[in-house]
One Martini backbone bead per residue (centre of mass of N, CA, C, O) as a GRO file, in nm:
protein
  340
    1MET     BB    1  -2.952  10.032 -23.431
    2ARG     BB    2  -2.937   9.739 -23.254
    3GLY     BB    3  -2.874   9.406 -23.413
    4VAL     BB    4  -2.962   9.082 -23.525
    5THR     BB    5  -2.825   8.924 -23.816
    6THR     BB    6  -2.801   8.804 -24.119
    7ARG     BB    7  -2.560   8.759 -24.381
    8GLY     BB    8  -2.656   8.518 -24.598
    9ASP     BB    9  -2.414   8.271 -24.520
   10GLY     BB   10  -2.480   8.121 -24.224
   11ALA     BB   11  -2.451   8.386 -24.052
   12VAL     BB   12  -2.394   8.615 -23.794
   13GLU     BB   13  -2.466   8.963 -23.689
   14LEU     BB   14  -2.373   9.274 -23.540
   15ARG     BB   15  -2.559   9.576 -23.557
   16ASP     BB   16  -2.553   9.959 -23.547
   17ASP     BB   17  -2.731  10.057 -23.836
   18LEU     BB   18  -3.021  10.030 -23.770
   19PRO     BB   19  -3.334  10.118 -23.805
   20LYS     BB   20  -3.570  10.262 -23.637
   21PRO     BB   21  -3.875  10.197 -23.579
   22GLU     BB   22  -4.203  10.278 -23.709
   23LEU     BB   23  -4.505  10.394 -23.745
   24LEU     BB   24  -4.748  10.262 -24.004
   25ASP     BB   25  -5.000  10.222 -23.811
   26SER     BB   26  -5.265  10.260 -23.593
   27ALA     BB   27  -5.208   9.946 -23.476
   28ASP     BB   28  -4.937  10.015 -23.375
   29ALA     BB   29  -4.625   9.930 -23.205
   30ILE     BB   30  -4.351  10.018 -22.995
   31LEU     BB   31  -4.079   9.822 -22.876
   32ARG     BB   32  -3.884   9.790 -22.591
   33VAL     BB   33  -3.645   9.572 -22.552
   34THR     BB   34  -3.551   9.345 -22.273
   35ALA     BB   35  -3.595   9.050 -22.413
   36ALA     BB   36  -3.439   8.772 -22.601
   37ALA     BB   37  -3.465   8.473 -22.770
   38ILE     BB   38  -3.319   8.176 -22.875
   39CYS     BB   39  -3.399   7.974 -23.152
   40GLY     BB   40  -3.391   7.703 -23.351
   41SER     BB   41  -3.516   7.855 -23.594
   42ASP     BB   42  -3.288   8.060 -23.630
   43LEU     BB   43  -3.085   7.856 -23.745
   44HIS     BB   44  -3.246   7.799 -24.000
   45PHE     BB   45  -3.259   8.101 -24.102
   46ILE     BB   46  -2.952   8.126 -24.139
   47LYS     BB   47  -2.908   7.886 -24.340
   48THR     BB   48  -3.212   7.980 -24.448
   49PRO     BB   49  -3.287   8.268 -24.539
   50ALA     BB   50  -3.592   8.472 -24.418
   51ILE     BB   51  -3.413   8.739 -24.416
   52ALA     BB   52  -3.276   9.021 -24.444
   53PRO     BB   53  -2.979   9.173 -24.335
   54SER     BB   54  -3.164   9.434 -24.235
   55GLY     BB   55  -3.308   9.223 -24.039
   56PRO     BB   56  -3.405   9.115 -23.752
   57LEU     BB   57  -3.415   8.870 -23.545
   58GLY     BB   58  -3.676   8.720 -23.382
   59HIS     BB   59  -3.979   8.572 -23.187
   60GLU     BB   60  -3.866   8.608 -22.877
   61PHE     BB   61  -4.027   8.865 -22.685
   62ILE     BB   62  -3.987   9.148 -22.463
   63GLY     BB   63  -4.137   9.460 -22.312
   64ILE     BB   64  -4.181   9.813 -22.371
   65VAL     BB   65  -4.397  10.053 -22.436
   66GLU     BB   66  -4.319  10.335 -22.642
   67SER     BB   67  -4.548  10.331 -22.875
   68ILE     BB   68  -4.867  10.440 -23.029
   69GLY     BB   69  -5.137  10.422 -23.205
   70ASP     BB   70  -5.455  10.553 -23.246
   71GLY     BB   71  -5.589  10.243 -23.256
   72VAL     BB   72  -5.496  10.179 -22.976
   73ARG     BB   73  -5.673  10.046 -22.674
   74GLY     BB   74  -5.513   9.817 -22.467
   75LEU     BB   75  -5.268  10.025 -22.448
   76ALA     BB   76  -4.970  10.163 -22.287
   77ILE     BB   77  -4.733  10.354 -22.210
   78GLY     BB   78  -4.517  10.127 -22.019
   79ASP     BB   79  -4.594   9.856 -22.076
   80ARG     BB   80  -4.566   9.522 -21.987
   81VAL     BB   81  -4.474   9.284 -22.247
   82MET     BB   82  -4.576   9.033 -22.474
   83SER     BB   83  -4.511   8.846 -22.769
   84ASN     BB   84  -4.611   8.702 -23.021
   85MET     BB   85  -4.453   8.526 -23.280
   86PHE     BB   86  -4.709   8.625 -23.445
   87VAL     BB   87  -4.916   8.758 -23.697
   88ALA     BB   88  -5.264   8.851 -23.678
   89CYS     BB   89  -5.582   8.987 -23.743
   90GLY     BB   90  -5.867   8.855 -23.599
   91LEU     BB   91  -6.106   8.858 -23.856
   92CYS     BB   92  -6.093   8.615 -23.999
   93PRO     BB   93  -6.213   8.302 -24.028
   94GLU     BB   94  -5.964   8.160 -23.902
   95CYS     BB   95  -5.942   8.331 -23.646
   96ARG     BB   96  -6.241   8.276 -23.548
   97ARG     BB   97  -6.161   7.954 -23.529
   98GLY     BB   98  -5.854   7.944 -23.403
   99HIS     BB   99  -5.653   7.978 -23.685
  100GLN     BB  100  -5.398   8.186 -23.692
  101THR     BB  101  -5.185   8.020 -23.867
  102ARG     BB  102  -5.397   8.068 -24.134
  103CYS     BB  103  -5.363   8.351 -24.181
  104PRO     BB  104  -5.315   8.575 -24.440
  105GLU     BB  105  -5.136   8.766 -24.219
  106TYR     BB  106  -4.915   8.588 -24.162
  107LYS     BB  107  -4.630   8.668 -23.940
  108LEU     BB  108  -4.302   8.618 -23.863
  109PHE     BB  109  -4.081   8.706 -23.662
  110GLY     BB  110  -3.777   8.719 -23.833
  111SER     BB  111  -3.931   8.723 -24.116
  112GLU     BB  112  -4.027   8.769 -24.412
  113PRO     BB  113  -4.112   9.115 -24.360
  114LEU     BB  114  -4.056   9.080 -24.035
  115ALA     BB  115  -3.912   9.214 -23.789
  116GLY     BB  116  -3.735   9.146 -23.509
  117GLY     BB  117  -3.633   9.119 -23.138
  118GLN     BB  118  -3.305   9.126 -23.181
  119ALA     BB  119  -3.332   9.425 -23.039
  120GLU     BB  120  -3.414   9.739 -22.923
  121PHE     BB  121  -3.645   9.745 -23.146
  122VAL     BB  122  -4.009   9.693 -23.233
  123ARG     BB  123  -4.261   9.629 -23.455
  124ILE     BB  124  -4.629   9.607 -23.390
  125PRO     BB  125  -4.873   9.465 -23.528
  126HIS     BB  126  -5.166   9.437 -23.396
  127ALA     BB  127  -5.117   9.502 -23.084
  128ASP     BB  128  -5.376   9.417 -22.926
  129LEU     BB  129  -5.333   9.109 -23.015
  130VAL     BB  130  -5.014   9.044 -22.980
  131LEU     BB  131  -5.021   9.171 -22.702
  132THR     BB  132  -4.932   9.111 -22.347
  133ARG     BB  133  -4.983   9.166 -22.040
  134LEU     BB  134  -4.775   9.186 -21.745
  135ASP     BB  135  -4.722   9.053 -21.442
  136ASP     BB  136  -4.541   8.978 -21.151
  137ALA     BB  137  -4.604   8.656 -21.176
  138VAL     BB  138  -4.432   8.694 -21.444
  139SER     BB  139  -4.154   8.612 -21.568
  140GLU     BB  140  -3.929   8.655 -21.808
  141GLU     BB  141  -3.886   8.354 -21.870
  142ASP     BB  142  -4.183   8.270 -21.896
  143ALA     BB  143  -4.258   8.477 -22.116
  144LEU     BB  144  -4.063   8.379 -22.339
  145VAL     BB  145  -4.192   8.088 -22.369
  146LEU     BB  146  -4.483   8.199 -22.447
  147THR     BB  147  -4.422   8.305 -22.740
  148ASP     BB  148  -4.363   7.973 -22.831
  149ILE     BB  149  -4.255   7.693 -22.693
  150LEU     BB  150  -4.496   7.635 -22.507
  151PRO     BB  151  -4.733   7.623 -22.716
  152THR     BB  152  -4.589   7.407 -22.881
  153ALA     BB  153  -4.579   7.191 -22.659
  154TRP     BB  154  -4.883   7.183 -22.615
  155ALA     BB  155  -4.957   7.090 -22.904
  156ALA     BB  156  -4.787   6.817 -22.879
  157VAL     BB  157  -5.009   6.704 -22.663
  158GLU     BB  158  -5.295   6.796 -22.756
  159ASN     BB  159  -5.335   6.708 -23.059
  160PRO     BB  160  -5.265   6.386 -23.007
  161GLY     BB  161  -5.374   6.314 -22.703
  162VAL     BB  162  -5.210   6.350 -22.446
  163GLY     BB  163  -5.259   6.148 -22.151
  164ALA     BB  164  -5.380   5.937 -21.952
  165GLY     BB  165  -5.156   5.663 -22.008
  166SER     BB  166  -4.958   5.764 -22.198
  167SER     BB  167  -4.719   5.723 -22.458
  168LEU     BB  168  -4.389   5.889 -22.505
  169ALA     BB  169  -4.176   6.022 -22.765
  170ILE     BB  170  -3.874   6.231 -22.759
  171VAL     BB  171  -3.687   6.381 -23.012
  172GLY     BB  172  -3.532   6.582 -22.817
  173ALA     BB  173  -3.373   6.771 -22.529
  174GLY     BB  174  -3.451   7.042 -22.556
  175PRO     BB  175  -3.658   7.289 -22.476
  176VAL     BB  176  -3.907   7.162 -22.612
  177GLY     BB  177  -3.871   6.871 -22.511
  178GLN     BB  178  -3.889   6.943 -22.208
  179LEU     BB  179  -4.174   7.069 -22.217
  180ILE     BB  180  -4.321   6.823 -22.319
  181ALA     BB  181  -4.256   6.644 -22.079
  182GLU     BB  182  -4.383   6.818 -21.858
  183LEU     BB  183  -4.673   6.824 -21.978
  184ALA     BB  184  -4.727   6.521 -22.004
  185LEU     BB  185  -4.697   6.458 -21.700
  186ALA     BB  186  -4.918   6.662 -21.607
  187ARG     BB  187  -5.140   6.485 -21.789
  188GLY     BB  188  -5.059   6.159 -21.721
  189ALA     BB  189  -4.834   6.021 -21.832
  190SER     BB  190  -4.677   5.708 -21.798
  191SER     BB  191  -4.461   5.752 -22.045
  192VAL     BB  192  -4.138   5.920 -22.102
  193PHE     BB  193  -3.924   5.963 -22.377
  194SER     BB  194  -3.576   6.072 -22.408
  195VAL     BB  195  -3.387   6.186 -22.692
  196ASP     BB  196  -3.021   6.195 -22.698
  197PHE     BB  197  -2.669   6.286 -22.705
  198ASN     BB  198  -2.692   6.478 -22.462
  199GLU     BB  199  -2.630   6.438 -22.130
  200GLN     BB  200  -2.738   6.699 -22.007
  201ARG     BB  201  -3.021   6.685 -22.134
  202LEU     BB  202  -3.096   6.408 -22.023
  203SER     BB  203  -3.077   6.489 -21.725
  204ARG     BB  204  -3.300   6.704 -21.735
  205ALA     BB  205  -3.525   6.512 -21.828
  206GLU     BB  206  -3.503   6.316 -21.589
  207ALA     BB  207  -3.573   6.530 -21.368
  208LEU     BB  208  -3.877   6.550 -21.487
  209GLY     BB  209  -3.940   6.210 -21.559
  210ALA     BB  210  -3.783   6.099 -21.780
  211ILE     BB  211  -3.662   5.859 -22.012
  212PRO     BB  212  -3.352   5.792 -22.106
  213ILE     BB  213  -3.218   5.804 -22.452
  214ARG     BB  214  -2.989   5.714 -22.663
  215GLY     BB  215  -2.883   5.814 -22.944
  216GLY     BB  216  -2.954   5.647 -23.256
  217GLU     BB  217  -3.016   5.355 -23.435
  218ASN     BB  218  -3.130   5.218 -23.142
  219ALA     BB  219  -3.355   5.397 -23.010
  220ALA     BB  220  -3.627   5.268 -23.089
  221ARG     BB  221  -3.568   4.991 -22.961
  222ALA     BB  222  -3.526   5.102 -22.673
  223ILE     BB  223  -3.810   5.207 -22.634
  224ILE     BB  224  -3.965   4.943 -22.675
  225ASP     BB  225  -3.821   4.781 -22.453
  226ALA     BB  226  -3.902   4.995 -22.221
  227ASN     BB  227  -4.223   4.937 -22.327
  228ASP     BB  228  -4.277   4.626 -22.323
  229GLY     BB  229  -4.256   4.589 -22.653
  230ARG     BB  230  -4.390   4.865 -22.722
  231GLY     BB  231  -4.514   5.108 -22.875
  232VAL     BB  232  -4.600   5.427 -22.898
  233ASP     BB  233  -4.852   5.657 -22.920
  234VAL     BB  234  -4.636   5.898 -22.924
  235ALA     BB  235  -4.421   6.084 -23.157
  236ILE     BB  236  -4.150   6.328 -23.144
  237ASP     BB  237  -4.008   6.581 -23.341
  238ALA     BB  238  -3.767   6.812 -23.171
  239VAL     BB  239  -3.550   6.898 -23.410
  240GLY     BB  240  -3.543   6.884 -23.742
  241SER     BB  241  -3.498   6.583 -23.877
  242VAL     BB  242  -3.479   6.298 -24.048
  243ASN     BB  243  -3.370   6.113 -23.820
  244ALA     BB  244  -3.573   6.193 -23.601
  245ALA     BB  245  -3.827   6.109 -23.755
  246ALA     BB  246  -3.748   5.812 -23.787
  247THR     BB  247  -3.730   5.739 -23.490
  248ALA     BB  248  -4.016   5.814 -23.415
  249PHE     BB  249  -4.166   5.626 -23.611
  250GLU     BB  250  -4.033   5.350 -23.514
  251SER     BB  251  -4.165   5.384 -23.208
  252LEU     BB  252  -4.439   5.312 -23.298
  253ARG     BB  253  -4.741   5.209 -23.288
  254VAL     BB  254  -5.019   5.088 -23.384
  255GLY     BB  255  -5.196   5.387 -23.433
  256GLY     BB  256  -5.008   5.611 -23.418
  257CYS     BB  257  -4.838   5.935 -23.359
  258LEU     BB  258  -4.676   6.175 -23.561
  259GLY     BB  259  -4.487   6.456 -23.450
  260LEU     BB  260  -4.400   6.776 -23.602
  261VAL     BB  261  -4.190   7.031 -23.475
  262GLY     BB  262  -3.959   7.044 -23.630
  263ILE     BB  263  -3.765   7.199 -23.881
  264ILE     BB  264  -3.758   7.080 -24.212
  265THR     BB  265  -3.538   7.197 -24.482
  266GLU     BB  266  -3.422   6.905 -24.559
  267GLY     BB  267  -3.546   6.678 -24.739
  268LEU     BB  268  -3.722   6.379 -24.672
  269LEU     BB  269  -3.950   6.199 -24.547
  270PRO     BB  270  -3.907   5.875 -24.375
  271LEU     BB  271  -4.195   5.759 -24.538
  272GLU     BB  272  -4.320   5.479 -24.615
  273ALA     BB  273  -4.620   5.391 -24.725
  274ILE     BB  274  -4.626   5.096 -24.616
  275LYS     BB  275  -4.556   5.176 -24.319
  276VAL     BB  276  -4.792   5.361 -24.266
  277LEU     BB  277  -5.000   5.142 -24.316
  278ALA     BB  278  -4.903   4.931 -24.108
  279LYS     BB  279  -4.934   5.151 -23.865
  280GLN     BB  280  -5.169   5.346 -23.895
  281ALA     BB  281  -5.062   5.639 -23.923
  282VAL     BB  282  -5.028   5.958 -23.787
  283VAL     BB  283  -4.947   6.272 -23.944
  284MET     BB  284  -4.828   6.568 -23.762
  285GLN     BB  285  -4.828   6.903 -23.769
  286ILE     BB  286  -4.671   7.125 -23.539
  287VAL     BB  287  -4.838   7.431 -23.424
  288GLY     BB  288  -4.818   7.696 -23.244
  289ASN     BB  289  -5.076   7.889 -23.030
  290PRO     BB  290  -5.094   8.165 -22.832
  291TYR     BB  291  -5.387   8.269 -22.878
  292THR     BB  292  -5.531   7.994 -22.754
  293ASP     BB  293  -5.317   7.892 -22.498
  294ASN     BB  294  -5.209   8.118 -22.288
  295GLU     BB  295  -5.424   8.123 -22.068
  296VAL     BB  296  -5.371   7.842 -21.960
  297LEU     BB  297  -5.062   7.874 -21.913
  298LEU     BB  298  -5.077   8.117 -21.723
  299ALA     BB  299  -5.243   7.973 -21.504
  300MET     BB  300  -5.025   7.755 -21.443
  301ILE     BB  301  -4.806   7.954 -21.359
  302ARG     BB  302  -4.960   8.109 -21.132
  303ALA     BB  303  -5.012   7.816 -20.984
  304ARG     BB  304  -4.738   7.649 -21.002
  305ARG     BB  305  -4.749   7.404 -21.226
  306LEU     BB  306  -4.529   7.576 -21.376
  307SER     BB  307  -4.158   7.611 -21.488
  308PRO     BB  308  -4.049   7.697 -21.792
  309GLY     BB  309  -3.799   7.903 -21.749
  310ARG     BB  310  -3.573   7.680 -21.680
  311VAL     BB  311  -3.458   7.645 -21.976
  312ILE     BB  312  -3.309   7.897 -21.901
  313GLU     BB  313  -2.951   7.941 -21.856
  314ARG     BB  314  -2.870   8.218 -22.020
  315SER     BB  315  -2.736   8.554 -22.012
  316TYR     BB  316  -2.698   8.819 -22.259
  317PRO     BB  317  -2.572   9.064 -22.403
  318LEU     BB  318  -2.615   9.193 -22.710
  319ALA     BB  319  -2.304   9.227 -22.759
  320ASP     BB  320  -2.295   8.884 -22.718
  321ALA     BB  321  -2.451   8.731 -22.951
  322LEU     BB  322  -2.238   8.548 -23.090
  323GLU     BB  323  -2.180   8.379 -22.838
  324ALA     BB  324  -2.468   8.282 -22.790
  325TYR     BB  325  -2.495   8.131 -23.058
  326ARG     BB  326  -2.261   7.940 -23.020
  327ALA     BB  327  -2.362   7.802 -22.756
  328PHE     BB  328  -2.632   7.704 -22.872
  329GLU     BB  329  -2.536   7.540 -23.123
  330SER     BB  330  -2.331   7.362 -22.928
  331ARG     BB  331  -2.493   7.293 -22.655
  332GLU     BB  332  -2.406   7.454 -22.389
  333VAL     BB  333  -2.704   7.554 -22.409
  334VAL     BB  334  -3.043   7.533 -22.404
  335LYS     BB  335  -3.105   7.849 -22.328
  336ALA     BB  336  -3.098   8.185 -22.461
  337ILE     BB  337  -3.052   8.534 -22.376
  338LEU     BB  338  -3.115   8.877 -22.469
  339ARG     BB  339  -2.987   9.210 -22.361
  340PRO     BB  340  -3.001   9.547 -22.451
   0.00000   0.00000   0.00000
């Protein structure tokens, strides 16, 4: 089987000798992948390997059900489906409370020990729970962002309470940052500031209705000045870096909320205790949950209130995966997908 793996040294490779997955449990399904997206988290996992070189990367994918275990009840061979980005059991107390991200059986696709979907086939544990049938009203692009980044963006506005009249700063105008801006404005935010160094990404955020702010050491001051001299209600790090988190924190008003969406794998949070006290700030780790939020998001997509798939700019055949990763990491494209 062909699939994209980490080499274990900070780089990716395309392999043709991976074993095709098999059913291991009666609740499993095997998915023939039709499209998989590259996520910013994949870049973190490559630099800090979270899966062995023998396992494919990728937690954002859709496909066709190839085979199912005897215990699968809600799916049939040939169904067009999307996968949630992680596996949960659905039965434990945390799952029953709607906190599937805290499930003891939580496993993210494309991280040890669960192989990902940037491959021709992928095994899906707890298939009835993890997979969702897709109808013709949901495009491939919209379905791919529903696997991870759209529910993550939704959590970034829902959990801190971004609503009518709120002010919001988003540090990072990549795909997640753009979706956060779109959702915040749809919920009635009065001002949304988008920070980035990349002019193309800033232009895309501005087209959505956000106010573009050039990244750098003066970005927080620029946000405050543009917000009539006041800090914002909510500030989001949508990059996953110490500098981005610092900019977001400095742009907050007293009593504001700092949301951490990006994955920071190195360094310490730049939050001095006395400054957190002075700002009376809430610091919140944002983790998306497609299990609880995708029904609402699917309804918004079907009603044409959202067009989230537009963050996907380019499609590559799986054979060109290394070029796709290069273009994504260099920010030549906002979001790229692979087609086996």
